[in-house]
C-alpha positions as CSV (number, residue, x, y, z in Angstrom):
1,M,-45.1,-20.5,1.6
2,K,-42.7,-17.6,0.8
3,P,-41.4,-14.8,3.3
4,S,-42.9,-11.6,3.4
5,S,-39.2,-10.1,4.7
6,C,-35.9,-11.0,5.4
7,L,-32.4,-9.7,5.4
8,H,-29.5,-10.1,2.6
9,V,-26.0,-10.6,5.2
10,A,-22.8,-10.8,3.3
11,L,-20.9,-13.8,5.0
12,P,-17.2,-14.3,5.0
13,V,-17.0,-17.6,3.1
14,P,-15.8,-17.9,-0.4
15,L,-19.5,-18.3,-2.4
16,P,-20.5,-15.7,-4.8
17,Q,-23.9,-14.8,-2.8
18,L,-25.5,-12.9,-0.1
19,F,-27.3,-15.3,2.5
20,D,-31.2,-14.8,3.7
21,Y,-32.0,-14.9,7.2
22,L,-35.1,-13.9,9.6
23,P,-34.7,-11.1,11.8
24,P,-34.2,-11.7,15.3
25,L,-37.0,-12.5,17.5
26,Q,-36.2,-10.3,19.9
27,G,-34.5,-6.5,19.8
28,P,-35.0,-4.0,17.0
29,R,-34.6,-5.3,13.4
30,P,-31.1,-4.4,12.6
31,G,-30.9,-2.1,9.4
32,A,-27.9,-1.9,6.6
33,G,-24.6,-1.8,7.6
34,V,-24.9,-3.3,10.9
35,R,-23.1,-6.5,12.2
36,V,-24.8,-9.4,13.0
37,R,-23.8,-13.3,14.3
38,V,-25.7,-15.8,12.3
39,P,-26.2,-19.6,12.2
40,F,-24.0,-20.8,9.4
41,G,-24.1,-24.7,9.0
42,K,-22.8,-26.2,12.4
43,R,-21.2,-23.0,13.4
44,S,-21.9,-19.3,14.3
45,L,-20.0,-16.4,11.6
46,V,-20.1,-12.9,11.7
47,G,-21.5,-11.1,9.0
48,V,-23.1,-8.1,7.7
49,V,-26.6,-6.7,6.4
50,V,-26.4,-5.2,3.4
51,A,-30.4,-5.1,2.1
52,T,-33.3,-5.1,4.3
53,D,-36.7,-5.9,3.5
54,C,-36.1,-8.2,0.9
55,I,-37.6,-11.1,-0.8
56,S,-36.2,-14.6,-0.2
57,D,-36.7,-17.5,-3.1
58,L,-36.9,-19.8,0.1
59,P,-39.5,-20.6,2.0
60,T,-39.9,-19.3,5.5
61,D,-39.5,-22.6,7.0
62,R,-35.9,-23.0,5.5
63,L,-34.6,-19.9,6.7
64,Q,-32.7,-19.3,9.9
65,R,-33.1,-16.3,12.3
66,I,-29.8,-13.8,13.2
67,E,-28.4,-14.7,16.7
68,E,-27.9,-11.6,17.6
69,T,-27.5,-8.0,16.3
70,L,-23.9,-6.2,17.2
71,D,-22.6,-2.7,18.5
72,D,-26.1,-1.8,19.6
73,G,-27.6,-1.8,16.4
74,Q,-24.8,1.0,15.2
75,P,-24.3,0.5,11.5
76,V,-20.4,-0.2,11.0
77,L,-20.5,0.7,7.2
78,D,-22.8,3.6,5.4
79,A,-25.0,3.4,2.7
80,A,-22.4,5.1,0.4
81,L,-20.1,2.5,1.5
82,L,-22.0,-0.3,0.9
83,G,-23.4,0.6,-2.4
84,L,-19.1,0.9,-3.9
85,L,-18.5,-2.6,-1.9
86,R,-21.9,-4.1,-4.2
87,W,-19.8,-2.4,-7.3
88,C,-16.7,-3.8,-6.1
89,W,-17.8,-7.4,-5.7
90,R,-20.0,-7.3,-9.3
91,Y,-17.1,-5.4,-11.1
92,Y,-14.1,-7.7,-9.5
93,K,-16.3,-10.7,-9.8
94,R,-15.2,-11.6,-5.7
95,A,-17.7,-13.1,-3.1
96,P,-19.5,-10.4,-1.4
97,G,-18.5,-11.5,1.9
98,D,-15.0,-11.5,1.2
99,V,-15.3,-8.0,0.1
100,V,-17.2,-6.5,2.5
101,A,-14.9,-8.0,5.4
102,S,-12.2,-6.5,3.7
103,A,-13.7,-3.4,4.6
104,L,-13.8,-3.9,8.2
105,P,-10.6,-3.5,10.8
106,P,-9.8,-7.2,11.5
107,A,-11.0,-6.6,15.4
108,L,-14.6,-6.6,14.1
109,R,-14.1,-9.8,11.9
110,S,-15.7,-11.6,14.9
111,A,-17.8,-11.3,17.3
112,N,-14.9,-10.8,19.5
113,G,-14.8,-7.5,18.8
114,G,-16.8,-4.4,19.0
115,L,-16.8,-0.7,18.4
116,P,-14.7,1.3,20.7
117,A,-15.7,3.6,23.1
118,P,-15.3,7.4,22.0
119,P,-11.7,8.6,23.6
120,L,-12.0,10.5,26.7
121,N,-10.0,13.1,28.3
122,Y,-9.0,13.5,32.1
123,R,-8.7,16.5,34.3
124,L,-7.8,17.1,38.2
125,T,-11.1,17.7,40.5
126,A,-11.0,20.2,43.4
127,D,-9.9,17.5,45.7
128,G,-7.2,16.0,43.0
129,R,-5.5,19.6,43.0
130,A,-6.1,19.9,46.9
131,R,-4.4,16.4,46.9
132,L,-1.7,17.4,44.5
133,A,-0.6,20.3,46.7
134,E,0.3,17.4,49.3
135,P,3.4,15.6,49.6
136,A,3.4,12.3,47.7
137,G,4.3,10.5,50.6
138,R,4.1,6.5,49.4
139,E,1.7,7.8,46.5
140,K,4.6,8.5,44.1
141,V,3.0,7.0,41.0
142,R,-0.8,8.6,42.0
143,H,0.8,11.7,42.7
144,A,2.9,11.6,39.6
145,M,-0.3,11.3,37.3
146,L,-2.0,14.3,39.1
147,A,0.5,16.2,38.2
148,A,0.4,15.2,34.8
149,L,-2.7,16.7,34.4
150,E,-1.8,19.8,36.7
151,N,-2.0,22.2,33.4
152,G,-5.2,20.7,32.3
153,A,-7.1,18.3,30.9
154,A,-5.5,15.6,28.5
155,G,-6.0,12.6,26.7
156,E,-4.0,9.0,27.5
157,E,-1.0,9.6,26.2
158,P,1.0,11.7,28.5
159,L,-0.4,8.8,31.2
160,R,0.4,5.5,29.4
161,G,4.0,4.8,31.2
162,I,3.6,6.5,33.9
163,G,4.1,3.2,36.7
164,S,3.8,-0.3,35.3
165,R,0.2,-0.5,35.6
166,W,-0.8,3.0,34.4
167,R,-4.3,1.9,34.0
168,A,-5.0,1.0,37.3
169,T,-3.7,4.1,38.5
170,L,-5.9,5.9,36.5
171,N,-8.9,3.8,37.7
172,G,-8.2,4.5,40.9
173,L,-8.0,8.0,40.8
174,L,-11.9,8.2,39.0
175,E,-13.1,6.2,42.0
176,S,-11.1,8.4,44.4
177,G,-13.1,11.6,42.8
178,W,-9.2,13.1,42.4
179,V,-10.0,12.7,38.8
180,E,-12.8,12.8,36.4
181,S,-13.6,12.3,32.8
182,L,-15.2,13.9,30.0
183,P,-15.1,13.4,26.2
184,A,-12.1,14.3,24.4
185,P,-12.7,17.7,22.4
186,P,-12.4,17.3,18.5
187,N,-9.5,17.2,16.6
188,T,-9.7,20.6,14.6
189,P,-7.0,22.0,12.6
190,S,-4.5,25.0,13.4
191,P,-2.7,25.5,9.8
192,R,0.8,27.3,9.7
193,A,1.1,29.5,6.6
194,G,3.2,27.6,3.9
195,P,5.8,28.3,1.4
196,E,4.8,30.3,-1.5
197,L,3.6,28.7,-4.3
198,M,4.9,28.5,-7.8
199,P,2.7,29.5,-10.8
200,E,2.4,26.0,-12.0
201,Q,1.5,24.9,-8.0
202,A,-1.3,27.5,-7.6
203,A,-2.7,26.9,-11.2
204,A,-2.9,23.3,-9.7
205,V,-4.7,24.0,-6.7
206,D,-6.8,26.8,-8.0
207,A,-7.8,24.1,-10.7
208,V,-8.6,21.5,-8.4
209,A,-10.3,23.7,-5.5
210,A,-12.4,24.9,-8.2
211,T,-14.3,21.7,-8.5
212,L,-14.7,20.9,-4.5
213,G,-18.4,19.7,-4.2
214,R,-18.6,17.9,-7.1
215,F,-16.7,14.8,-9.0
216,Q,-13.8,15.1,-10.5
217,A,-10.1,13.6,-11.1
218,H,-7.8,15.2,-11.2
219,L,-3.9,14.1,-12.4
220,L,-1.2,15.9,-10.6
221,D,1.4,15.2,-13.3
222,G,5.0,16.6,-11.5
223,V,8.7,15.8,-11.7
224,T,10.2,14.9,-8.5
225,G,11.0,17.7,-6.0
226,S,8.2,20.1,-7.8
227,G,6.1,20.2,-4.7
228,K,3.0,18.0,-5.1
229,T,2.9,17.7,-1.5
230,E,2.3,21.2,-1.2
231,V,-0.6,21.4,-3.2
232,Y,-2.0,18.2,-1.4
233,M,-1.4,20.6,1.9
234,C,-3.3,23.7,0.2
235,L,-6.4,21.5,-0.6
236,L,-6.2,19.8,2.9
237,E,-6.3,22.9,4.3
238,R,-9.1,24.3,2.6
239,V,-11.4,20.8,3.1
240,L,-10.6,20.9,6.9
241,A,-11.3,24.8,7.2
242,E,-14.8,24.0,5.8
243,G,-15.5,21.1,8.3
244,G,-15.1,18.7,5.9
245,Q,-12.8,15.3,6.2
246,A,-9.9,14.0,3.7
247,L,-8.3,10.8,3.4
248,V,-4.7,10.4,2.0
249,L,-3.5,6.8,0.4
250,V,0.1,6.5,0.3
251,P,2.0,2.8,-1.6
252,E,4.0,2.0,1.4
253,I,4.0,1.9,5.1
254,G,7.5,3.7,4.9
255,L,6.2,6.6,3.7
256,T,3.7,7.6,6.7
257,P,6.0,8.8,9.2
258,Q,7.3,11.3,7.0
259,L,3.8,12.4,5.7
260,L,2.3,12.7,9.3
261,R,5.5,14.9,10.7
262,R,4.9,17.7,7.1
263,F,0.7,16.9,7.9
264,S,0.8,17.7,11.6
265,H,3.3,20.6,11.2
266,R,1.6,22.3,8.5
267,L,-2.0,21.6,9.1
268,G,-1.7,21.5,13.0
269,L,-3.6,18.1,13.6
270,Q,-2.8,14.9,14.5
271,P,-3.7,12.6,11.4
272,A,-5.5,9.2,12.0
273,V,-3.6,6.6,10.6
274,I,-4.4,2.8,8.9
275,H,-1.9,0.3,7.8
276,S,-0.8,-3.3,7.9
277,G,2.2,-2.2,10.6
278,L,-0.1,-1.4,13.8
279,S,-1.7,-3.4,16.2
280,A,-5.4,-4.5,15.6
281,G,-6.5,-2.2,18.0
282,E,-4.8,0.8,17.0
283,R,-6.1,0.2,13.8
284,L,-9.8,-0.2,14.8
285,A,-8.7,3.0,17.7
286,A,-8.1,5.1,14.0
287,W,-11.1,3.4,11.9
288,E,-13.4,4.5,14.6
289,D,-12.2,8.0,15.2
290,A,-12.8,8.6,11.2
291,R,-16.2,6.5,11.3
292,S,-17.3,9.0,14.0
293,G,-16.0,12.1,12.5
294,R,-13.7,12.8,15.6
295,A,-10.6,12.7,12.7
296,A,-10.5,15.0,10.4
297,L,-7.9,13.3,8.0
298,L,-6.9,10.0,7.5
299,V,-3.5,8.9,6.0
300,G,-3.2,5.2,5.5
301,T,-2.2,2.6,2.7
302,R,-4.6,0.7,0.0
303,S,-6.8,-1.0,2.9
304,A,-7.6,2.6,4.3
305,L,-9.7,3.2,1.2
306,F,-12.9,1.5,2.7
307,T,-13.0,3.1,5.9
308,P,-16.2,5.3,6.9
309,M,-16.0,8.9,6.6
310,P,-19.1,11.0,7.1
311,R,-17.5,14.5,5.9
312,L,-15.5,13.0,3.3
313,G,-14.7,16.4,0.7
314,L,-11.1,15.2,-0.7
315,M,-9.3,12.2,-1.5
316,V,-5.8,12.0,-2.3
317,L,-4.0,9.4,-3.5
318,D,0.2,9.7,-3.6
319,E,2.3,7.8,-6.1
320,E,-0.8,6.6,-7.8
321,H,1.2,4.7,-10.4
322,D,2.7,2.2,-7.9
323,A,1.8,-1.1,-8.2
324,S,1.3,-1.6,-4.0
325,F,-2.0,-0.1,-5.1
326,K,-3.4,-2.9,-6.4
327,Q,-4.2,-6.0,-3.9
328,Q,-2.5,-9.1,-5.2
329,E,-4.3,-12.3,-3.1
330,G,-7.7,-12.4,-2.3
331,F,-10.3,-9.6,-3.5
332,R,-7.4,-8.5,-6.1
333,Y,-9.2,-4.9,-6.1
334,S,-7.1,-1.7,-7.8
335,A,-7.2,1.1,-4.6
336,R,-6.4,3.8,-7.7
337,D,-9.8,3.0,-9.9
338,V,-11.7,2.1,-6.9
339,A,-10.4,5.6,-5.3
340,V,-11.8,7.1,-8.2
341,K,-15.3,5.5,-8.2
342,R,-16.1,5.8,-4.5
343,A,-15.2,9.9,-5.1
344,A,-17.5,9.5,-8.4
345,E,-20.3,8.1,-6.1
346,L,-19.9,11.0,-3.5
347,D,-19.8,13.7,-5.7
348,I,-16.2,15.0,-4.7
349,P,-12.8,15.5,-6.3
350,V,-10.2,12.9,-6.0
351,V,-6.5,13.7,-6.7
352,L,-4.1,11.1,-8.2
353,G,-0.5,12.2,-7.7
354,S,2.8,11.1,-9.5
355,A,6.0,12.4,-11.2
356,T,5.8,8.9,-13.8
357,P,2.2,8.5,-13.8
358,S,0.7,5.0,-14.9
359,L,-0.1,4.9,-18.6
360,E,-3.6,4.1,-17.5
361,S,-4.0,7.5,-15.5
362,L,-2.1,9.2,-18.8
363,A,-4.6,7.8,-21.0
364,N,-7.5,8.9,-19.0
365,A,-5.7,12.9,-19.0
366,E,-5.2,12.2,-23.1
367,Q,-9.0,11.8,-23.6
368,G,-10.4,14.0,-21.1
369,R,-11.6,11.6,-17.9
370,Y,-8.9,13.6,-15.8
371,Q,-8.0,17.1,-15.8
372,W,-4.3,17.2,-16.4
373,H,-1.9,19.4,-14.3
374,R,1.6,19.5,-14.8
375,L,4.2,20.9,-12.7
376,R,7.3,20.7,-14.4
377,Q,9.7,23.0,-12.6
378,R,11.0,21.9,-8.9
379,A,9.6,24.1,-6.2
380,T,13.3,24.9,-5.1
381,Q,14.3,26.3,-8.2
382,A,16.8,23.2,-8.7
383,A,17.9,22.1,-11.6
384,L,17.1,18.5,-12.7
385,P,19.9,16.5,-12.3
386,S,22.5,15.2,-14.8
387,W,22.7,11.6,-16.3
388,R,26.0,9.2,-16.9
389,V,25.6,6.0,-18.4
390,L,28.3,3.6,-17.7
391,D,29.0,0.7,-20.1
392,L,29.6,-1.9,-17.4
393,R,30.8,-4.1,-20.6
394,Q,34.0,-1.7,-20.4
395,Q,34.3,-1.7,-16.7
396,Q,35.8,-3.6,-14.1
397,T,33.3,-3.8,-10.9
398,V,33.9,-4.0,-7.2
399,H,31.1,-5.8,-5.5
400,G,29.0,-4.2,-8.6
401,L,30.4,-0.7,-8.2
402,A,32.2,0.3,-11.3
403,A,35.3,2.4,-10.4
404,P,33.9,5.9,-12.0
405,S,31.1,5.3,-9.7
406,L,33.1,4.8,-6.6
407,E,35.6,8.2,-7.7
408,A,31.9,9.9,-7.9
409,I,31.0,8.4,-4.6
410,E,34.3,9.5,-2.6
411,S,34.2,13.1,-4.4
412,C,30.7,13.9,-3.0
413,L,31.7,12.7,0.0
414,Q,34.4,14.4,0.8
415,K,32.6,17.9,-0.1
416,G,30.3,17.2,2.7
417,E,27.3,15.8,0.4
418,Q,25.5,12.6,0.7
419,V,25.0,9.6,-2.0
420,M,22.4,6.9,-2.5
421,V,23.0,3.8,-4.2
422,F,20.5,2.1,-5.7
423,L,19.8,-1.9,-6.0
424,N,16.5,-3.5,-6.5
425,R,18.0,-7.0,-4.6
426,R,17.9,-7.6,-0.7
427,G,20.2,-9.8,0.9
428,Y,23.6,-10.8,0.9
429,A,23.9,-12.1,-2.4
430,P,21.1,-13.5,-4.9
431,V,22.5,-17.0,-4.8
432,L,24.7,-19.0,-2.6
433,M,26.8,-21.3,-4.9
434,C,29.8,-23.6,-5.4
435,S,32.9,-22.4,-7.1
436,S,34.3,-25.9,-7.2
437,C,31.4,-28.0,-8.7
438,G,28.8,-25.2,-9.5
439,W,26.2,-26.8,-7.3
440,H,23.7,-23.6,-6.0
441,A,21.2,-23.4,-3.3
442,D,17.5,-23.1,-4.6
443,C,14.3,-23.2,-2.8
444,E,12.4,-26.4,-3.2
445,R,9.2,-24.8,-3.3
446,C,9.6,-22.2,-6.1
447,D,11.3,-21.5,-9.1
448,A,13.6,-19.5,-7.7
449,H,17.0,-19.2,-6.2
450,L,17.7,-19.0,-2.4
451,T,18.9,-15.6,-1.2
452,W,21.9,-15.8,0.8
453,H,21.4,-13.8,4.4
454,R,25.0,-13.8,5.5
455,R,25.1,-12.1,8.6
456,G,21.9,-14.6,9.9
457,G,23.8,-17.5,8.3
458,R,20.3,-18.0,6.7
459,L,19.1,-18.9,2.9
460,C,15.9,-17.2,2.5
461,C,13.2,-17.6,-0.2
462,H,11.9,-14.0,-0.7
463,H,8.8,-15.6,-2.9
464,C,7.6,-18.1,-0.3
465,G,8.9,-17.3,2.8
466,H,11.4,-20.6,3.0
467,Q,14.2,-20.6,5.4
468,R,17.2,-22.7,6.1
469,R,20.5,-22.5,8.0
470,A,23.5,-21.9,5.3
471,P,25.6,-24.6,4.9
472,A,29.5,-24.4,6.0
473,L,30.8,-26.8,3.0
474,C,29.0,-27.4,-0.3
475,P,26.3,-30.3,0.2
476,D,27.1,-32.1,-3.3
477,C,31.0,-32.1,-3.2
478,A,31.7,-31.0,0.4
479,A,34.4,-28.9,-1.1
480,D,35.2,-25.4,1.4
481,A,34.2,-23.1,-1.6
482,L,30.6,-21.6,-1.4
483,V,30.8,-18.1,-2.3
484,G,28.2,-15.7,-2.8
485,A,27.0,-15.1,-6.8
486,G,25.6,-11.4,-7.4
487,E,25.4,-8.5,-5.2
488,G,22.6,-7.6,-2.5
489,T,21.9,-4.6,-0.5
490,Q,23.8,-6.2,2.7
491,Q,26.8,-6.9,0.5
492,L,27.0,-3.3,-0.8
493,E,26.4,-2.0,2.7
494,E,29.4,-4.0,4.1
495,F,31.4,-2.9,1.1
496,L,30.7,0.7,1.3
497,E,31.6,0.6,5.2
498,R,35.0,-0.9,4.3
499,R,35.5,1.3,1.5
500,F,34.6,4.5,3.4
501,D,35.2,4.1,6.5
502,G,33.9,6.3,9.5
503,V,30.8,7.5,7.2
504,P,28.0,6.0,8.1
505,V,25.9,3.6,5.9
506,L,22.3,3.1,6.4
507,R,21.0,0.6,4.6
508,F,16.7,0.7,3.2
509,D,14.8,-2.5,2.4
510,R,12.3,-4.7,4.3
511,D,14.9,-6.6,6.3
512,Q,16.8,-3.5,7.9
513,I,13.3,-1.3,8.9
514,R,11.3,-4.8,10.1
515,R,12.0,-3.6,13.6
516,K,9.6,-0.8,14.3
517,G,11.1,3.0,14.0
518,V,14.3,2.0,12.3
519,M,12.9,3.7,9.3
520,D,11.7,6.4,11.2
521,E,14.9,7.1,12.7
522,Q,17.3,6.4,9.9
523,V,15.2,8.7,7.7
524,E,15.7,11.5,10.6
525,Q,19.3,11.0,10.3
526,V,19.5,11.6,6.1
527,R,17.7,15.0,7.1
528,R,20.2,16.3,9.3
529,G,22.6,16.7,6.0
530,D,25.6,15.1,7.7
531,P,27.8,12.9,5.0
532,C,26.3,9.3,5.0
533,L,25.3,6.7,2.3
534,L,22.2,5.5,1.4
535,V,21.9,1.8,0.1
536,G,18.3,0.1,-0.6
537,T,16.0,-1.0,-3.1
538,Q,12.6,0.8,-4.4
539,M,11.7,1.6,-1.0
540,L,14.1,4.7,-1.5
541,A,12.1,5.7,-4.9
542,K,9.0,6.7,-3.0
543,G,8.6,10.3,-2.3
544,H,11.2,10.9,0.3
545,H,12.8,14.2,0.2
546,F,16.7,14.1,1.0
547,P,17.8,17.7,0.1
548,A,21.6,17.0,1.1
549,V,21.7,13.9,-1.5
550,T,23.8,15.0,-4.7
551,L,24.3,11.5,-6.7
552,V,22.3,8.5,-6.7
553,V,24.2,5.6,-8.9
554,I,21.9,3.0,-9.8
555,V,23.4,-0.6,-9.7
556,S,21.7,-2.2,-12.1
557,I,18.1,-2.4,-13.9
558,D,19.0,-4.5,-16.6
559,Q,16.5,-7.1,-15.8
560,S,13.5,-5.2,-16.6
561,M,14.5,-5.0,-20.2
562,Y,13.6,-8.5,-21.4
563,S,11.2,-9.0,-19.1
564,A,8.1,-11.5,-20.4
565,D,5.8,-9.2,-18.5
566,Y,4.7,-6.4,-21.4
567,R,4.4,-3.6,-17.9
568,A,8.2,-4.2,-17.2
569,L,9.2,-1.5,-19.5
570,E,6.7,0.9,-17.9
571,R,7.8,0.0,-14.3
572,M,11.9,0.5,-15.8
573,G,11.0,4.3,-16.3
574,Q,9.5,5.0,-13.1
575,M,11.8,3.2,-11.0
576,I,15.0,4.8,-13.0
577,Q,12.8,8.6,-12.8
578,Q,11.8,8.5,-9.0
579,V,15.0,6.8,-8.2
580,A,17.0,9.9,-10.3
581,G,14.8,12.5,-8.4
582,R,15.8,12.0,-5.0
583,A,19.5,13.7,-6.7
584,G,20.0,17.3,-6.3
585,R,16.3,18.7,-4.5
586,S,18.3,21.6,-3.4
587,D,20.8,24.5,-4.1
588,R,23.5,21.9,-5.0
589,P,23.4,20.4,-8.4
590,G,23.1,16.4,-8.6
591,E,24.3,13.6,-10.7
592,V,22.8,10.2,-11.6
593,I,25.1,7.5,-12.8
594,L,23.2,4.6,-14.6
595,Q,25.4,1.3,-14.6
596,T,23.9,-1.0,-17.3
597,L,24.9,-4.0,-19.6
598,H,22.8,-2.4,-22.1
599,P,23.4,1.0,-22.6
600,E,22.0,0.5,-26.3
601,H,18.4,-0.4,-25.6
602,P,16.3,1.9,-27.6
603,A,13.7,2.4,-24.5
604,L,16.7,3.5,-22.2
605,G,18.3,5.8,-24.6
606,L,14.6,7.3,-25.0
607,L,13.7,7.9,-21.3
608,L,17.3,9.5,-20.8
609,E,17.5,11.7,-23.9
610,K,13.6,12.8,-24.3
611,G,12.1,11.9,-20.5
612,Y,9.0,10.2,-19.0
613,E,6.4,11.7,-20.8
614,D,7.7,10.9,-24.2
615,Y,8.9,7.7,-22.8
616,A,5.4,7.3,-21.7
617,A,3.9,7.8,-25.1
618,W,6.0,5.9,-27.1
619,L,4.6,2.7,-24.5
620,L,1.0,3.8,-24.8
621,E,1.7,3.9,-28.7
622,E,3.0,0.1,-28.5
623,R,-0.3,-1.2,-26.6
624,R,-2.0,0.7,-29.1
625,L,-1.0,-1.2,-31.7
626,A,-1.2,-4.9,-29.5
627,G,-4.2,-3.8,-28.1
628,L,-2.8,-4.3,-24.7
629,P,-4.6,-2.2,-21.6
630,P,-4.7,0.5,-21.1
631,V,-6.4,0.5,-25.0
632,G,-7.8,-2.7,-24.3
633,F,-9.0,-4.7,-21.6
634,Q,-8.3,-7.9,-19.6
635,A,-8.5,-10.1,-17.6
636,L,-6.8,-13.3,-15.7
637,L,-8.4,-16.8,-14.8
638,R,-5.9,-17.3,-12.1
639,A,-5.3,-21.3,-10.7
640,D,-2.6,-22.7,-8.9
641,A,-2.7,-26.7,-7.2
642,H,0.5,-28.7,-6.1
643,D,0.2,-30.9,-9.0
644,R,0.7,-29.2,-12.4
645,G,-1.3,-31.2,-14.7
646,T,-4.3,-30.6,-12.3
647,V,-3.7,-26.9,-12.9
648,E,-3.7,-27.2,-16.7
649,R,-6.7,-29.9,-17.3
650,F,-9.0,-27.4,-15.0
651,L,-7.9,-24.3,-17.4
652,R,-8.4,-26.2,-20.4
653,E,-11.7,-27.4,-19.4
654,A,-12.7,-24.0,-18.1
655,A,-11.5,-22.4,-21.5
656,A,-13.6,-25.1,-23.5
657,L,-16.8,-23.1,-22.0
658,L,-16.2,-20.0,-23.2
659,P,-19.1,-18.3,-24.4
660,P,-18.9,-17.2,-27.7
661,G,-18.3,-13.5,-28.1
662,E,-15.7,-10.8,-29.2
663,S,-13.3,-11.9,-26.6
664,R,-9.9,-13.3,-27.2
665,L,-8.4,-15.8,-25.3
666,F,-5.1,-17.1,-24.8
667,G,-3.3,-19.9,-22.7
668,P,-3.1,-21.6,-20.3
669,V,0.1,-19.4,-20.1
670,P,2.3,-20.7,-16.9
671,A,3.1,-17.6,-14.8
672,I,6.2,-15.9,-15.1
673,M,7.1,-17.8,-11.6
674,E,5.5,-21.1,-12.6
675,R,6.3,-22.7,-9.1
676,V,5.7,-21.0,-5.8
677,G,5.4,-22.2,-2.5
678,G,5.1,-25.6,-3.6
679,R,2.2,-24.5,-6.0
680,W,2.3,-24.5,-9.7
681,R,0.7,-21.5,-11.2
682,M,-1.1,-21.0,-14.3
683,Y,-3.7,-18.9,-16.1
684,L,-5.8,-17.8,-18.9
685,V,-6.1,-14.1,-20.4
686,L,-9.3,-13.1,-21.8
687,Q,-8.8,-10.0,-23.9
688,A,-11.5,-7.5,-25.3
689,G,-11.3,-3.8,-26.7
690,Q,-14.4,-3.2,-24.8
691,R,-14.9,-3.1,-20.8
692,S,-18.5,-4.3,-21.2
693,V,-17.9,-7.0,-23.6
694,L,-15.1,-8.3,-21.6
695,H,-17.3,-8.2,-18.3
696,G,-20.4,-9.6,-19.9
697,Q,-18.5,-12.5,-21.5
698,I,-16.8,-13.2,-18.1
699,D,-20.6,-13.0,-16.2
700,A,-21.9,-15.7,-18.2
701,W,-18.5,-17.7,-18.4
702,L,-18.4,-18.2,-14.1
703,P,-21.3,-20.2,-13.2
704,P,-20.4,-23.0,-15.4
705,V,-16.7,-23.1,-14.5
706,R,-17.8,-22.7,-10.9
707,A,-19.7,-26.0,-11.6
708,L,-16.9,-27.9,-13.0
709,P,-15.4,-30.9,-10.9
710,S,-11.8,-30.1,-11.5
711,A,-12.6,-26.5,-9.9
712,R,-12.6,-28.0,-6.8
713,R,-9.1,-29.7,-7.4
714,V,-7.5,-26.4,-7.5
715,R,-7.2,-22.6,-6.1
716,W,-8.7,-20.3,-8.7
717,S,-9.3,-16.8,-8.9
718,M,-10.8,-13.9,-11.3
719,D,-8.5,-11.1,-11.8
720,I,-9.9,-8.2,-13.1
721,D,-7.3,-5.5,-14.8
722,P,-4.2,-7.9,-13.6
723,Q,-1.0,-5.8,-13.2
724,E,1.0,-9.2,-12.6
725,L,1.5,-11.9,-15.2
């Protein structure tokens, strides 16, 4: 006998299906988007109901019942978001439970977590004011908390830190009747007037504003310093003024403090924030503020994309070209592409902003799918920086810097200006080696050298995270001849501190800003405008506005010129332009010095002579000739295991199962770094000229691949629209 009705539940298990359950015997029937606890084998799991009133293929007596409805039956995901997630697991060929779980904050992925209570404000009662008028006596902490509320109702923020047990103190005041609680008012914007817009900015604002209330993807293609952020501000102001919500996505956590300050000052409200650097409680609170509609503006990194927002009227992706918008593990989605899909489903506009747009976005703009708004003038009327290319084959270098670069740095510092030195290698040196016998420190688990971090006396693998203490003597010949080969940001920092004694040297890389608040402190120091040297990795290339920086020195970008990854030249051009764009953003002219061993490389010449737009057009034409994305479409069947032969055998067996079709299959191909973390990595490449052809063939291919016995001996996944090889 078949059940008349069941519920489809997404569970966090790596199986490509939803699971059927009967409703609980007691209590209301859970609706779509509600968290539930269900039996699964010998354990209980927390899942989300994605469909109700469904017909199961299983007979009634084989179906289990939902054990518990969580969150008092409140849906944590709305219908529109559930529809988007359904599209995601079908498009990206991922288990539904993995996709749905990724849309929940970590605190809601277990039965122990739940929706937080609405935020409260606190104010003094008449009895509390009377007590405040009396001497504090021995109750100094309680008296201080009462004093903090003397000027009106406030939330928890000004009360935190009043005494070591501020929460217990507050509860005591509530019980005594000296303080009362009330619902916190909504966070309403009170915007300030912004700068007068340039004609190009005004045209972009008007064009996007004309599409508010309907779907349209916009590409905001503006040179560095052209005022893209002010365009965002004007649009956000309009959406918020009409009672809507807005979502702004940024690629890196490091960009959020700067943006938050600007949003708070310009829009007159404190945005909610979601990123991986927050605690689980902080992320849940921000997520709930957005879900409930209390937060009008949400700023976050990739994962914030799936936050429910009932009045969402505009989405913005800043630095849309950035590879960080593509998830590289587990559910491998592109936040940029999913954002466009979400905007289309909600019938709202989405703005993709960049000084160096991705080839995918440029192709969509050329074909009319995106409205293309070009900003070719800097908002401050400042000129774009001049270029100087140094041929390192004709230069002696000291710690990676040629003599003309050092002279230019000294000249700028003497004039009271700031200098940025870009090197996309953290640590002290890329490798520790013996000058006597040639030994070098390699990672035992990866096809990579161990990076020497001299200050900590550690050898670190930046791919798998393995660390060990650096030896004092050569492990092979016992010679006291260990030296660092090559330069990292730590080495450059130490050298520049010695070379320019008394000038602050600020390092921006993942090691330096690991501690909370360091990034914000250093950015603030730079923004004060005093002479200083900035040394860092690609972290410096993204969205920062440093008006006093007049010189940028790019130590080396050569490794990108001859990479096996066909996207390497695109990323090289984006990196060079983004880093160069930090120079000369105020009234002082800027200069960029590029050090290279290959000044004759045609791609480099085109980029520097013609600019990024012509450079991207050339790359796009190369992709057309080769049938590569974004002209063609790709998917990778990735696999890894501790044994190389096991991986290759699985991929060959999978390749033999590919059904006939128009797609082309290549491989098995080793990953560019074949071994990481002790696991060998290889993949198959499936390529087609049409997206529908590619997906149709994959859908027919995956079931027999899953049934392979060898599939259980490897870790494998499908990567749709891959960004890394």
